[in-house]
C-alpha positions in Angstrom: 4.8 -14.8 12.6 6.5 -17.9 11.1 9.7 -19.3 12.5 12.3 -21.9 11.6 14.7 -23.2 14.2 17.6 -25.5 13.5 19.3 -27.1 16.5 22.6 -29.0 16.0 21.2 -30.2 12.7 23.2 -32.4 10.5 22.7 -34.3 7.2 24.8 -37.1 5.6 24.6 -39.3 2.6 26.0 -42.7 3.3 29.1 -41.9 5.4 29.6 -38.4 4.1 28.4 -35.5 6.2 27.0 -32.7 4.1 26.8 -30.4 7.1 26.8 -30.8 10.9 25.9 -28.9 14.1 23.9 -26.2 12.3 22.2 -24.1 14.9 20.2 -21.0 13.7 16.8 -19.3 14.2 14.9 -17.3 11.6 11.5 -15.6 11.5 9.2 -13.6 9.3 10.9 -10.6 7.8 14.3 -12.4 7.5 15.6 -12.9 4.0 18.5 -15.4 4.3 21.1 -16.0 1.8 22.3 -19.7 1.9 25.7 -19.6 0.3 28.5 -22.0 -0.5 30.5 -23.4 -3.4 29.0 -25.8 -5.9 28.2 -29.2 -4.3 28.6 -27.8 -0.8 25.1 -28.8 0.3 23.0 -25.6 -0.2 20.1 -27.4 -1.8 20.3 -30.2 0.7 20.0 -27.6 3.5 17.0 -26.0 1.8 15.4 -29.4 1.5 15.8 -29.9 5.3 14.3 -26.5 5.9 11.3 -27.5 3.7 10.8 -30.7 5.7 11.3 -32.8 2.5 14.5 -34.3 3.9 15.0 -35.1 7.6 18.2 -34.4 9.4 20.3 -37.3 10.6 21.1 -35.6 13.8 19.8 -32.6 15.7 16.4 -31.2 14.9 14.4 -28.6 13.0 11.2 -27.0 14.2 8.6 -24.8 12.5 6.1 -22.6 14.2 3.4 -20.3 13.1 2.1 -17.9 15.8 3.8 -20.1 18.4 1.9 -23.2 17.1 4.2 -26.0 16.3 4.0 -27.4 12.7 4.7 -31.1 12.2 7.1 -32.0 9.5 4.5 -33.8 7.3 2.4 -30.5 7.2 5.1 -28.0 6.4 4.4 -28.2 2.7 1.2 -26.3 3.3 3.2 -23.3 4.5 5.9 -22.9 1.8 6.3 -22.3 -1.9 9.5 -23.1 -3.8 11.3 -22.4 -7.1 14.2 -24.6 -8.0 16.0 -25.9 -11.1 15.2 -29.5 -10.1 11.4 -28.9 -9.9 9.6 -29.7 -13.2 6.6 -27.9 -14.8 3.9 -29.9 -16.5 5.0 -29.3 -20.1 1.8 -30.6 -21.6 0.0 -27.6 -20.1 -0.2 -24.1 -21.5 1.0 -21.3 -19.3 -2.6 -20.4 -18.3 -3.4 -24.1 -17.6 -0.3 -24.4 -15.4 -1.2 -21.4 -13.4 -4.8 -22.5 -12.9 -3.7 -26.0 -11.9 -1.0 -24.8 -9.5 -3.4 -22.5 -7.7 -5.8 -25.3 -7.0 -3.3 -26.3 -4.4 -1.9 -23.0 -3.2 -3.7 -19.7 -2.5 -2.8 -16.6 -4.5 -1.6 -13.6 -2.6 -4.4 -11.1 -2.1 -3.1 -8.8 -4.8 -3.7 -11.3 -7.5 -6.3 -13.2 -9.5 -5.6 -15.5 -12.4 -5.9 -12.8 -15.0 -3.6 -10.3 -13.2 -0.9 -12.9 -12.5 -0.7 -13.7 -16.2 -0.3 -10.0 -16.9 2.2 -9.7 -14.0 4.3 -12.5 -15.5 5.1 -10.5 -18.6 4.3 -13.7 -20.6 0.8 -12.7 -21.5 1.4 -13.2 -25.2 2.3 -16.8 -24.5 -0.6 -17.7 -22.2 -1.9 -20.3 -24.6 1.5 -21.7 -25.6 2.6 -25.1 -24.3 5.3 -25.0 -21.7 7.2 -27.6 -23.7 7.7 -24.8 -26.2 9.0 -22.3 -23.7 12.7 -21.4 -23.5 14.6 -22.3 -20.4 14.4 -18.7 -19.2 10.7 -18.6 -19.7 10.3 -21.8 -17.7 12.4 -20.4 -14.9 10.3 -17.2 -14.9 7.2 -19.3 -14.7 8.6 -21.2 -11.7 9.4 -17.9 -9.9 6.0 -16.5 -10.7 4.2 -19.5 -9.2 6.3 -19.5 -6.0 6.4 -15.8 -5.3 2.7 -15.2 -6.1 1.7 -18.0 -3.6 0.2 -16.8 -0.3 2.7 -18.7 1.8 4.7 -17.4 4.9 7.8 -19.4 3.9 9.4 -18.9 0.4 12.3 -21.0 -0.8 14.3 -20.0 -3.8 17.1 -22.2 -5.1 19.4 -20.4 -7.5 16.5 -18.2 -8.8 18.5 -16.5 -11.6 19.3 -19.8 -13.4 18.8 -19.3 -17.1 17.6 -15.7 -16.7 18.9 -12.8 -18.9 19.3 -9.3 -17.6 15.7 -8.4 -18.4 14.3 -11.4 -16.6 16.7 -10.8 -13.6 15.3 -7.3 -13.3 11.7 -8.7 -13.4 12.6 -11.3 -10.7 14.1 -8.6 -8.4 11.2 -6.3 -8.7 8.6 -9.1 -8.3 10.3 -10.5 -5.2 10.8 -7.0 -3.7 7.1 -6.2 -4.1 6.0 -9.5 -2.6 8.5 -10.1 0.2 6.9 -8.2 3.1 6.1 -10.3 6.2 7.6 -13.5 4.7 10.4 -15.7 5.8 12.6 -16.2 2.7 15.6 -18.5 2.0 17.7 -18.0 -1.2 20.4 -20.5 -2.2 23.1 -19.0 -4.3 26.8 -19.2 -5.3 27.4 -15.7 -4.0 25.6 -14.1 -7.0 24.6 -10.6 -6.1 21.7 -10.6 -8.5 20.1 -13.4 -6.5 21.0 -12.2 -3.0 20.2 -8.5 -3.4 17.4 -8.5 -0.8 19.1 -10.6 1.9 19.5 -9.3 5.4 21.0 -12.4 7.0 23.4 -15.1 5.8 23.9 -18.8 6.4 27.1 -20.3 4.9 27.1 -24.1 4.5 30.9 -23.9 4.7 30.6 -23.0 8.4 29.1 -26.3 9.2 31.6 -28.7 7.7 33.2 -30.9 10.3 
């Protein structure tokens, strides 16, 4: 069981508060849709949840099986796909996958060969990522994050640059590999991205 607990958490940049007094608790099995309009602070909240950004007030705590996880160790427990994260474009797809999974464990269902097959990009395994379309790059990011054996999964606008076929792939891949995980999905109320959510957290509710 993995849990994330926010208590009166707030984040500001200079004198502007992005959100304040956010109190919520989530655990494995929850799929949370973080919603709000463009620029409302969804990605900032996700960064606080990841431990990458510290709140200016209140606190956030992470636990696995009742053992507290320190903020500087949270990275070991999550995987993330986000438009602002970059791939190593001098790598081929296969090189990127092999490099990434030197630092993250694969979910038990996978090995390197099967994950390349699962990606639907097998014909491009030896192609440089710099030659990938934006949709293929996004699919690669989602593949790496969802196939990681992490209890916490963070997805920021996962359908960015995806066409209908790739959206269908994302939905099926996430559905297959969501059991027992705590998942946060940032979206501008896009049903294609939030289809699996069973809980909601609107940044707009924490504007003071």
